[in-house]
C-alpha positions in Angstrom: 34.2 -49.3 -46.0 35.4 -50.7 -42.8 37.1 -53.0 -41.3 35.8 -56.0 -39.2 38.8 -55.0 -37.4 38.0 -50.9 -36.6 36.2 -50.2 -33.6 32.3 -49.9 -33.9 31.3 -46.3 -33.7 30.3 -45.2 -30.3 26.5 -44.1 -31.3 25.9 -47.8 -31.1 26.8 -48.0 -27.6 24.8 -45.2 -26.2 22.0 -45.9 -23.6 19.3 -44.4 -25.9 20.8 -46.5 -29.1 20.4 -49.7 -27.1 17.4 -49.1 -25.3 15.8 -48.6 -29.1 17.6 -51.6 -30.4 16.2 -53.6 -27.7 12.6 -52.2 -28.2 12.4 -52.1 -31.8 13.1 -55.8 -31.9 10.9 -56.6 -29.2 8.1 -55.5 -31.4 9.6 -56.4 -34.5 10.3 -59.8 -33.1 6.3 -60.3 -31.4 5.1 -59.4 -34.9 7.2 -62.5 -36.4 6.0 -64.8 -33.9 2.1 -63.8 -34.5 2.9 -64.3 -38.1 5.1 -67.4 -37.8 3.3 -69.3 -34.8 0.9 -70.7 -37.3 3.9 -72.5 -39.2 4.8 -74.7 -35.8 1.4 -76.3 -35.0 2.8 -79.3 -34.3 4.5 -77.9 -31.4 3.4 -75.8 -28.4 4.3 -72.4 -30.4 0.7 -71.4 -31.2 -2.3 -69.1 -29.7 -4.8 -71.8 -30.5 -5.6 -72.1 -26.7 -4.6 -70.5 -23.7 -1.8 -72.8 -22.3 -0.2 -72.5 -25.4 -0.2 -68.9 -25.6 0.3 -68.5 -21.8 3.6 -70.6 -22.4 4.9 -68.9 -25.9 4.6 -65.2 -24.5 6.8 -66.5 -21.2 9.3 -67.5 -24.1 8.9 -64.2 -25.5 9.5 -62.5 -22.3 12.9 -64.5 -21.3 14.0 -64.0 -24.6 13.7 -60.1 -24.0 14.9 -60.4 -20.5 18.0 -62.3 -22.2 18.2 -59.5 -24.8 18.0 -56.7 -22.0 20.8 -58.3 -20.2 23.0 -58.5 -23.1 22.6 -55.0 -24.0 23.4 -54.0 -20.6 26.7 -56.1 -20.4 27.6 -54.0 -23.9 26.8 -50.2 -22.4 28.4 -51.7 -19.1 31.6 -52.1 -21.4 31.2 -49.5 -23.9 34.6 -48.0 -22.8 36.2 -51.3 -23.7 37.6 -51.2 -27.6 34.6 -53.0 -29.8 35.5 -54.0 -33.3 32.5 -54.8 -36.0 33.4 -58.5 -35.7 32.9 -58.4 -31.8 29.7 -56.7 -32.5 28.9 -59.3 -35.5 29.5 -62.2 -32.6 27.7 -60.6 -29.9 24.6 -60.4 -32.4 25.0 -63.7 -33.3 25.5 -64.8 -30.1 22.3 -63.5 -29.0 20.3 -65.2 -31.9 22.0 -68.6 -30.7 20.9 -68.0 -27.2 17.4 -67.4 -28.4 17.2 -70.3 -30.3 18.6 -72.7 -27.9 16.3 -71.1 -25.2 13.6 -72.2 -27.6 14.7 -75.6 -28.5 15.4 -76.2 -24.7 11.4 -75.2 -23.9 10.1 -77.3 -26.7 12.0 -80.3 -24.8 10.0 -79.2 -21.6 6.6 -78.3 -23.4 5.3 -81.9 -22.7 6.0 -81.9 -18.8 3.3 -79.2 -19.0 1.0 -81.0 -21.0 1.2 -79.2 -24.1 2.4 -81.1 -27.7 5.8 -82.9 -28.3 7.6 -81.3 -31.4 6.8 -84.5 -33.9 10.8 -83.0 -35.2 14.1 -84.1 -34.3 15.5 -81.6 -31.7 18.2 -80.6 -34.1 15.7 -80.0 -37.2 13.4 -77.7 -34.4 17.2 -76.1 -33.5 17.8 -74.8 -36.9 14.2 -73.7 -37.9 14.5 -72.0 -34.8 17.6 -70.8 -35.4 16.2 -69.6 -38.8 13.7 -67.6 -37.1 15.3 -65.8 -34.5 18.2 -64.8 -37.2 14.8 -63.1 -39.2 13.3 -61.7 -36.1 16.6 -60.3 -34.8 18.5 -59.5 -37.6 16.9 -57.5 -39.3 15.8 -54.9 -36.7 19.5 -55.1 -35.4 20.1 -54.0 -39.0 17.6 -51.1 -39.6 18.3 -49.7 -36.0 21.7 -49.5 -36.8 21.9 -47.8 -40.4 19.2 -45.4 -38.9 21.6 -44.3 -35.8 24.1 -44.3 -38.8 22.3 -41.7 -41.0 21.3 -39.8 -38.5 24.8 -39.5 -37.1 25.8 -38.2 -40.5 22.9 -35.9 -40.8 22.5 -34.7 -37.8 26.9 -34.0 -36.7 29.1 -31.9 -37.8 32.5 -33.7 -38.3 34.8 -32.1 -35.7 38.9 -32.7 -35.7 42.4 -31.1 -35.0 43.7 -29.0 -37.4 46.5 -31.6 -36.8 44.5 -33.7 -38.7 44.1 -31.4 -41.9 46.0 -32.6 -45.3 48.5 -30.1 -46.2 51.7 -29.4 -48.0 52.3 -26.2 -45.4 54.6 -27.1 -42.5 52.5 -26.6 -38.8 53.3 -24.0 -36.6 53.1 -24.9 -33.0 49.6 -22.5 -32.5 48.4 -24.6 -35.6 48.6 -28.0 -33.5 46.3 -25.8 -30.7 43.8 -25.1 -33.5 40.3 -26.4 -33.0 38.6 -26.9 -36.4 35.3 -27.6 -37.1 34.3 -28.8 -40.4 30.2 -30.0 -42.3 29.5 -33.2 -43.7 31.1 -32.3 -46.9 34.7 -31.4 -45.4 34.1 -27.4 -45.6 35.6 -25.5 -42.8 33.2 -23.9 -40.6 34.6 -22.7 -37.6 38.7 -22.6 -37.0 40.3 -20.8 -33.9 43.6 -21.2 -31.6 42.2 -22.7 -28.2 43.4 -19.7 -26.5 40.3 -18.3 -28.5 38.2 -19.9 -26.7 36.0 -20.0 -23.9 33.3 -22.2 -23.7 30.9 -24.6 -25.6 27.5 -24.7 -24.2 25.0 -27.2 -25.5 21.6 -26.1 -26.3 19.6 -28.9 -27.5 20.5 -30.5 -30.6 23.0 -27.2 -31.3 26.2 -26.2 -29.6 27.0 -22.8 -29.1 30.9 -21.9 -29.2 31.9 -19.2 -27.4 34.7 -17.4 -28.5 36.9 -14.1 -28.5 37.6 -12.5 -32.0 40.4 -10.5 -33.1 39.0 -7.1 -31.3 38.5 -9.1 -28.0 35.1 -9.0 -28.1 32.8 -11.9 -27.1 31.5 -14.0 -30.1 29.2 -16.8 -30.5 28.9 -19.9 -33.5 26.0 -22.0 -33.1 26.6 -25.2 -35.2 24.2 -28.5 -35.2 26.2 -30.8 -32.8 26.2 -33.0 -29.8 28.4 -31.9 -27.1 30.0 -35.3 -26.6 31.4 -35.0 -29.9 32.9 -32.2 -29.2 34.6 -33.7 -25.9 35.6 -37.0 -27.5 37.3 -35.5 -30.5 39.0 -33.1 -27.9 40.3 -35.1 -25.4 43.9 -34.0 -25.2 42.8 -30.1 -25.6 42.2 -27.8 -22.7 38.5 -28.0 -22.8 37.2 -29.8 -20.0 33.4 -30.7 -19.5 32.2 -29.5 -15.8 28.4 -29.9 -16.4 26.0 -31.2 -19.2 25.9 -28.7 -20.8 29.5 -27.1 -20.7 32.6 -27.5 -22.0 35.3 -25.1 -20.7 38.2 -23.8 -21.4 40.6 -24.4 -18.5 42.9 -21.9 -19.2 40.5 -19.3 -19.2 39.5 -20.0 -15.7 40.4 -17.1 -13.7 38.7 -18.3 -10.6 37.0 -21.8 -8.9 34.4 -20.8 -6.1 32.8 -23.1 -3.7 29.1 -22.1 -2.8 26.5 -23.9 -1.2 24.8 -25.2 -4.4 28.8 -26.5 -5.3 31.7 -25.0 -7.8 31.3 -22.6 -10.1 33.7 -21.2 -13.0 34.9 -17.7 -13.7 36.2 -16.9 -16.5 38.4 -13.9 -17.4 36.3 -11.9 -19.8 33.5 -10.0 -18.2 29.7 -10.2 -18.9 29.8 -14.0 -18.8 27.9 -15.8 -15.8 30.0 -18.3 -14.1 29.7 -21.3 -15.4 28.6 -24.1 -12.7 30.2 -27.5 -12.1 28.3 -30.5 -11.5 29.0 -33.2 -8.8 29.8 -35.8 -11.8 33.1 -33.5 -13.0 33.8 -31.9 -10.1 36.9 -34.1 -9.3 38.4 -33.9 -12.9 37.6 -29.8 -13.0 39.6 -29.7 -9.7 42.7 -31.9 -10.9 42.8 -30.0 -14.2 42.7 -26.5 -12.5 45.1 -27.2 -9.9 47.3 -28.9 -12.1 47.8 -25.8 -14.7 
């Protein structure tokens, strides 16, 4: 269970998730418009003629534009703490804004020669609020549930060893241990940071490159997003240097500047230099120089 004061999961604020929410809501609401238009025949909200249909599609375009703007603002502010209550209130505000838009356009319809509403504005607003709640609320809930299930199924649960409940005292080495769990809570991989060299993204999987007890380089592949590991170990020696790589900054032996950018050479033979993209240059240089 969750509390309304808890921060919502970051997967709900990703660009792909927000775009999917808008697209699915747009398609779902269009179906709702086509279905409920016959129940609003006393207003301009109908498909009976070209003028009414055009006015209705203009409302649809404005409503979707309003939703896109709202989700754009949500994406821009994704790093700010948004609680479940704040997220719910944000969605309610979107529904109310669309209902107000419909009510306002209904008031302006007679100026274009379209039929005026035969019901009071308050009743019309209540009707549009109910329709918008269904047309927008249902896809909001379905999309959120879909991404919650996808995140649970496709993402390994990652945490620091210090988060594990144990009756044994933790050593300094344990505090710097990186431990990967599956969704059932079973430990899949546990190693100290001085054994881990880098993490490489490979489509829906990541490859964790580390050395075993004999010093041989090994890899462990698991189904997980690189962003998940990055977020889970912000205070560790793992540094994001590229969209495909996280590197243990303490394992970098040489940082070289080439024509096409910086490269990191690790202190282990047989590993190709790891590129540093422009996005992460400053943070990598700062971490490398502050070791």
